[in-house]
VEXDREN-2710 file (C-alpha; in Angstrom, 1 decimal):
% VEXDREN-2710
k/r/px/py/pz
1/MET/-86.9/44.0/-2.1
2/PRO/-85.8/40.4/-2.1
3/PHE/-88.3/37.5/-0.9
4/ARG/-87.9/35.7/1.9
5/ILE/-88.6/31.9/1.3
6/GLU/-88.7/29.2/4.1
7/LEU/-88.6/25.4/3.4
8/LEU/-90.3/22.7/5.7
9/PRO/-89.5/20.8/7.4
10/SER/-85.7/21.6/7.1
11/HIS/-86.7/25.2/8.0
12/HIS/-83.9/26.3/5.6
13/VAL/-84.3/30.3/5.1
14/PHE/-83.0/31.9/1.9
15/GLU/-83.7/35.0/-0.4
16/LEU/-84.9/35.3/-3.9
17/ALA/-83.9/38.6/-5.8
18/GLY/-85.0/39.3/-9.4
19/GLN/-86.4/36.8/-11.8
20/ASP/-84.2/33.7/-10.4
21/THR/-86.6/30.4/-10.0
22/LEU/-87.3/29.3/-6.4
23/LEU/-84.5/26.3/-7.2
24/GLU/-82.0/28.8/-8.8
25/ALA/-81.9/31.0/-5.4
26/ALA/-82.0/27.6/-3.1
27/LEU/-78.9/26.5/-5.0
28/ARG/-77.2/29.9/-4.7
29/ALA/-77.9/30.0/-1.0
30/GLY/-76.1/26.8/-0.6
31/VAL/-79.3/24.5/0.2
32/ALA/-78.9/21.0/-1.1
33/ILE/-82.5/20.9/-2.6
34/ASN/-83.7/17.8/-4.4
35/TYR/-83.6/18.3/-8.2
36/GLY/-82.8/16.5/-11.5
37/CYS/-82.9/18.0/-14.8
38/SER/-83.7/21.7/-13.7
39/SER/-85.7/22.0/-17.0
40/GLY/-89.1/21.2/-16.0
41/ASN/-89.3/17.4/-17.0
42/CYS/-88.2/15.2/-14.1
43/GLY/-90.4/16.4/-11.4
44/LEU/-87.8/16.1/-8.7
45/CYS/-87.8/19.4/-7.7
46/ARG/-91.5/19.0/-6.9
47/ALA/-92.8/21.3/-3.8
48/ARG/-95.8/22.0/-2.2
49/LEU/-96.9/25.8/-1.7
50/VAL/-97.8/26.3/2.2
51/SER/-98.0/30.2/1.9
52/GLY/-97.5/32.9/-0.3
53/GLN/-97.7/33.7/-4.0
54/VAL/-95.6/32.3/-6.8
55/GLU/-95.6/32.6/-10.6
56/ARG/-94.7/30.2/-13.4
57/THR/-92.1/31.9/-15.6
58/ARG/-90.3/28.6/-17.3
59/HIS/-91.8/26.0/-19.5
60/GLN/-92.4/22.5/-17.8
61/ASP/-93.3/19.2/-19.4
62/TYR/-94.0/17.3/-16.0
63/VAL/-97.7/17.2/-15.5
64/PHE/-99.4/17.2/-12.0
65/THR/-102.6/15.9/-11.3
66/GLU/-105.8/18.2/-10.7
67/VAL/-105.6/16.8/-7.2
68/GLU/-102.0/17.8/-6.9
69/LYS/-102.5/21.1/-8.3
70/GLN/-105.3/21.8/-5.7
71/GLN/-103.1/20.9/-2.9
72/GLY/-100.3/23.3/-4.0
73/TRP/-97.8/21.4/-5.8
74/LEU/-95.5/23.1/-8.1
75/LEU/-91.9/22.6/-9.6
76/MET/-89.3/24.9/-8.2
77/CYS/-87.2/24.9/-11.5
78/ALA/-90.2/26.5/-13.1
79/HIS/-91.6/29.0/-10.4
80/THR/-90.4/32.3/-9.0
81/ALA/-91.6/34.0/-5.9
82/ARG/-93.9/37.1/-6.0
83/SER/-94.0/37.6/-2.0
84/ASP/-92.7/35.7/0.9
85/VAL/-92.9/32.0/0.7
86/VAL/-93.2/28.9/2.6
87/LEU/-92.9/25.6/0.8
88/GLU/-92.7/21.9/1.6
89/ALA/-89.7/20.7/0.0
90/GLY/-86.9/17.8/0.0
91/VAL/-83.5/18.9/1.2
92/ALA/-80.6/16.7/1.2
93/THR/-78.4/16.8/4.6
94/HIS/-76.8/13.5/4.4
95/PRO/-74.6/11.8/1.6
96/GLU/-76.8/8.9/1.4
97/GLU/-79.9/11.2/0.6
98/ILE/-78.1/12.0/-2.9
99/GLN/-78.4/9.3/-5.8
100/PHE/-75.4/8.1/-7.8
101/GLN/-75.0/9.9/-11.2
102/GLU/-73.3/9.4/-14.3
103/ILE/-73.0/12.7/-16.5
104/VAL/-70.9/13.3/-19.6
105/ALA/-69.4/16.8/-18.9
106/ARG/-67.1/18.9/-21.4
107/VAL/-63.8/20.4/-20.6
108/LYS/-64.2/24.0/-20.1
109/ALA/-60.4/24.8/-19.3
110/ILE/-57.5/23.3/-17.9
111/THR/-55.4/26.1/-16.0
112/PRO/-51.8/25.6/-14.5
113/LEU/-51.8/26.2/-10.9
114/THR/-48.2/25.0/-10.5
115/ASP/-46.0/22.9/-12.8
116/LYS/-47.5/19.6/-10.9
117/VAL/-50.9/20.9/-10.3
118/ARG/-53.7/21.7/-12.9
119/LEU/-57.1/23.0/-12.2
120/LEU/-59.7/21.2/-14.4
121/HIS/-63.0/23.0/-15.2
122/LEU/-65.6/20.8/-16.5
123/GLN/-69.1/22.1/-17.4
124/THR/-72.3/19.6/-17.4
125/PRO/-75.2/19.8/-19.8
126/ARG/-77.8/22.4/-18.8
127/SER/-80.3/19.7/-18.3
128/GLN/-78.0/17.2/-16.3
129/ARG/-76.1/18.9/-13.5
130/LEU/-74.3/17.2/-10.7
131/ARG/-76.1/17.2/-7.3
132/PHE/-73.5/16.6/-4.6
133/LEU/-72.8/18.0/-1.0
134/ALA/-69.9/20.1/-0.4
135/GLY/-66.6/18.3/0.3
136/GLN/-67.6/15.0/-1.9
137/SER/-65.6/13.4/-4.4
138/VAL/-66.2/11.8/-7.8
139/ALA/-64.8/9.4/-10.4
140/LEU/-63.6/11.2/-13.7
141/ALA/-62.9/9.1/-16.7
142/VAL/-61.9/9.3/-20.3
143/GLY/-62.3/6.0/-22.1
144/ASP/-60.5/3.6/-19.6
145/ASP/-58.4/6.1/-17.9
146/ALA/-60.0/7.2/-14.6
147/GLY/-59.4/8.8/-11.1
148/VAL/-61.0/9.8/-8.2
149/TYR/-60.8/13.6/-7.4
150/ALA/-62.2/15.8/-4.7
151/ILE/-64.5/18.6/-6.0
152/ALA/-62.9/22.0/-5.4
153/SER/-66.2/23.8/-6.1
154/CYS/-69.3/25.0/-4.2
155/PRO/-72.8/23.0/-4.9
156/CYS/-74.1/26.4/-5.5
157/ASP/-72.7/26.5/-9.0
158/ASP/-73.6/22.9/-9.8
159/ARG/-73.1/23.0/-13.3
160/ASN/-69.3/24.1/-13.2
161/LEU/-67.0/21.4/-11.4
162/GLN/-63.7/22.3/-10.6
163/PHE/-60.8/19.7/-9.9
164/HIS/-57.1/20.1/-8.4
165/VAL/-55.4/17.6/-10.5
166/ARG/-51.8/16.4/-9.4
167/ASN/-49.4/15.0/-12.1
168/LEU/-48.9/11.4/-10.1
169/GLY/-48.1/9.6/-13.3
170/ASP/-51.2/8.0/-13.5
171/ARG/-53.1/7.6/-16.9
172/PHE/-56.0/10.2/-16.3
173/SER/-53.5/13.0/-14.6
174/ALA/-51.3/12.4/-17.7
175/ARG/-54.3/13.1/-19.9
176/VAL/-55.0/16.3/-18.0
177/PHE/-51.3/17.5/-18.3
178/GLY/-51.1/16.1/-21.7
179/THR/-53.5/15.5/-24.6
180/LEU/-57.3/16.5/-22.9
181/ARG/-58.3/19.7/-24.3
182/PRO/-61.3/22.1/-24.1
183/GLY/-64.5/20.6/-25.7
184/ASP/-63.5/17.3/-24.7
185/SER/-65.5/14.8/-22.9
186/VAL/-65.1/13.5/-19.3
187/THR/-67.6/11.1/-17.8
188/VAL/-68.5/12.0/-14.0
189/TYR/-69.4/9.2/-11.6
190/GLY/-70.8/10.2/-8.0
191/PRO/-70.7/11.8/-5.9
192/VAL/-69.2/9.6/-3.0
193/GLY/-68.0/10.3/0.6
194/ASP/-69.1/11.6/3.8
195/PHE/-66.6/14.7/4.1
196/VAL/-69.4/17.2/4.3
197/LEU/-70.4/20.3/6.3
198/ARG/-72.3/19.5/9.5
199/GLN/-75.3/22.1/9.7
200/ASP/-77.4/20.8/12.5
201/ALA/-75.3/23.1/15.2
202/ARG/-73.4/26.1/14.0
203/ARG/-69.9/26.0/15.5
204/PRO/-66.6/27.7/14.8
205/LEU/-64.8/25.7/12.0
206/LEU/-61.4/24.6/11.8
207/PHE/-59.8/23.5/8.4
208/ILE/-56.7/21.9/7.9
209/ALA/-55.3/21.1/4.6
210/CYS/-51.9/19.3/3.4
211/ASN/-50.9/20.1/-0.4
212/SER/-53.8/19.4/-2.5
213/GLY/-56.1/18.4/0.6
214/PHE/-57.2/22.1/0.1
215/ALA/-59.3/21.0/-2.6
216/PRO/-62.3/19.6/-0.9
217/ILE/-61.8/22.2/2.0
218/LYS/-62.2/25.0/-0.8
219/SER/-65.6/23.3/-1.5
220/LEU/-66.5/23.6/2.3
221/LEU/-65.4/27.2/2.7
222/GLU/-67.5/28.4/-0.6
223/HIS/-70.5/26.3/0.8
224/ALA/-70.1/27.9/4.2
225/ALA/-70.1/31.2/2.7
226/SER/-73.2/30.6/0.7
227/LEU/-74.9/29.6/4.1
228/GLU/-73.8/33.2/5.8
229/TRP/-71.8/31.2/8.4
230/GLU/-71.3/33.6/11.2
231/GLU/-69.1/31.7/13.4
232/PRO/-65.3/32.0/13.3
233/ILE/-63.5/30.0/10.3
234/TYR/-59.7/29.1/10.6
235/LEU/-57.8/27.5/7.9
236/TYR/-54.4/25.9/8.3
237/TRP/-52.6/25.0/5.1
238/LEU/-49.7/22.9/5.2
239/ALA/-47.3/22.7/1.9
240/THR/-44.4/20.4/1.8
241/VAL/-43.4/21.1/-1.8
242/GLU/-42.5/24.3/-3.7
243/GLY/-45.8/26.1/-4.9
244/GLY/-47.7/23.9/-2.4
245/HIS/-50.2/27.0/-1.4
246/TYR/-51.2/27.2/-5.1
247/LEU/-54.3/29.4/-4.4
248/ALA/-52.7/31.5/-1.5
249/ASN/-54.0/34.7/-3.1
250/TRP/-57.7/33.3/-3.0
251/CYS/-57.2/32.7/0.8
252/ARG/-55.8/35.8/1.5
253/ALA/-58.5/37.9/-0.6
254/TRP/-60.9/35.9/1.4
255/GLU/-59.3/36.8/4.9
256/ASP/-59.3/40.5/3.7
257/ALA/-63.0/40.3/2.7
258/LEU/-64.3/38.3/5.9
259/ASP/-63.9/39.4/9.2
260/HIS/-64.5/36.1/10.7
261/PHE/-62.2/34.1/8.5
262/HIS/-58.6/33.6/9.4
263/TYR/-55.8/32.0/7.2
264/ARG/-52.8/30.7/8.1
265/GLU/-49.8/29.5/5.9
266/LEU/-47.5/26.9/7.0
267/SER/-44.2/25.5/4.8
268/ALA/-42.4/22.3/5.5
269/ASP/-39.2/21.2/3.8
270/ASN/-39.9/18.5/0.8
271/LEU/-40.9/15.9/3.7
272/GLU/-41.8/12.6/2.3
273/GLU/-44.3/11.9/5.2
274/PRO/-45.7/15.2/6.2
275/ASN/-45.8/15.8/10.0
276/PRO/-48.9/17.4/11.6
277/ASP/-47.1/18.3/14.8
278/GLN/-46.1/21.7/12.9
279/VAL/-49.8/22.4/12.3
280/MET/-50.8/21.3/15.7
281/ALA/-48.3/23.8/17.2
282/ALA/-49.7/26.7/15.2
283/ILE/-53.4/25.7/16.2
284/LEU/-52.5/25.3/19.9
285/ALA/-50.7/28.6/20.1
286/GLU/-53.8/30.4/19.2
287/HIS/-56.4/28.0/20.4
288/ALA/-55.6/26.1/23.9
289/ASP/-59.0/24.5/23.9
290/LEU/-60.5/22.9/20.7
291/SER/-63.5/21.6/22.4
292/ALA/-65.7/24.4/20.7
293/PHE/-64.8/23.5/17.1
294/GLN/-65.9/21.6/14.3
295/ALA/-62.6/20.2/12.5
296/TYR/-61.9/19.0/9.2
297/VAL/-58.7/17.6/7.8
298/ALA/-57.6/16.7/4.2
299/GLY/-54.5/15.8/2.6
300/PRO/-52.3/12.3/2.4
301/GLN/-53.3/9.4/4.4
302/GLY/-50.8/9.6/7.1
303/PHE/-50.9/13.3/7.7
304/THR/-54.5/12.9/8.1
305/SER/-54.8/9.9/10.6
306/ARG/-52.1/11.5/12.9
307/ALA/-53.5/15.1/12.8
308/CYS/-57.1/13.4/13.9
309/GLU/-55.2/11.7/16.7
310/ARG/-53.8/15.0/17.8
311/LEU/-57.1/17.0/17.8
312/LEU/-58.8/14.3/19.8
313/GLN/-56.0/14.6/22.4
314/HIS/-56.6/18.3/22.6
315/GLY/-60.4/18.2/23.5
316/LEU/-62.3/17.5/20.1
317/THR/-64.6/14.9/20.0
318/PRO/-64.9/12.4/17.2
319/ASP/-68.5/13.5/16.2
320/ARG/-67.2/16.8/15.5
321/LEU/-64.2/15.6/13.4
322/ALA/-64.0/14.5/9.7
323/ALA/-61.2/13.5/7.4
324/ALA/-60.6/13.0/3.7
325/VAL/-57.4/11.3/2.1
326/VAL/-56.5/13.3/-0.7
END
């Protein structure tokens, strides 16, 4: 039977099964726990045992004082649970609570999604994983060639980072479509951005993506799933180019597997300036009142700004609306 783990003062609750460490179980459950090296050296994942039984299962070099040991302090990356456990531990809920990082990652794979979009899969060192919130972005650099990209993967797998790179003619995307190979080094700087999931009040989620604006929304969707979000989730994805729904099968598989996830695929004809009115018409045909939703919009600048204006005109309040230019 899995053990129940509760964190104070945030009151996050998750389960730990098998030989996972407390840190691994927290990250798998989508909890943005404070941590650094994840190998027992830095002490950032320190927590205080309030109740329950734990056992150290991993080596640690970080040293607690005798007083701290008596108070119940431990490293979550080096301990597992042997009963239901309550811990005092730091959890990030806002972007400003996560420190800026610089990590040299390796290219794991580069996979074509369309002739103009590549899936760039980076893997960080085991001892230096990227700490970020779902929906955030980072700068990627190879030498002097750099670009800012939304992370398209979930923080629950913090070592494997995915990006949807469009061929825009800049020097970094030219490397991804040309000379970059598995094993090459890419420096990751970040994270940045406040396009993150609000967890203080669970509401139905409305996601609107245009073209590769799907990247940060995919991260948010996977994070919501890791949190076992029970409220309805709607995704409207507008594509203005051929093959623009480059992960449509992923979306359909989620819709088949999850009763509360609903996917709507919309296409436009090669518009230079994507029009959100088509998306809004589809949304309002199903939801006349948007006041109950928490909404996220991602895509080109003009599209996101006009879509946000339309959403606010139909009952959404500014505090329940977030936008990202991708």
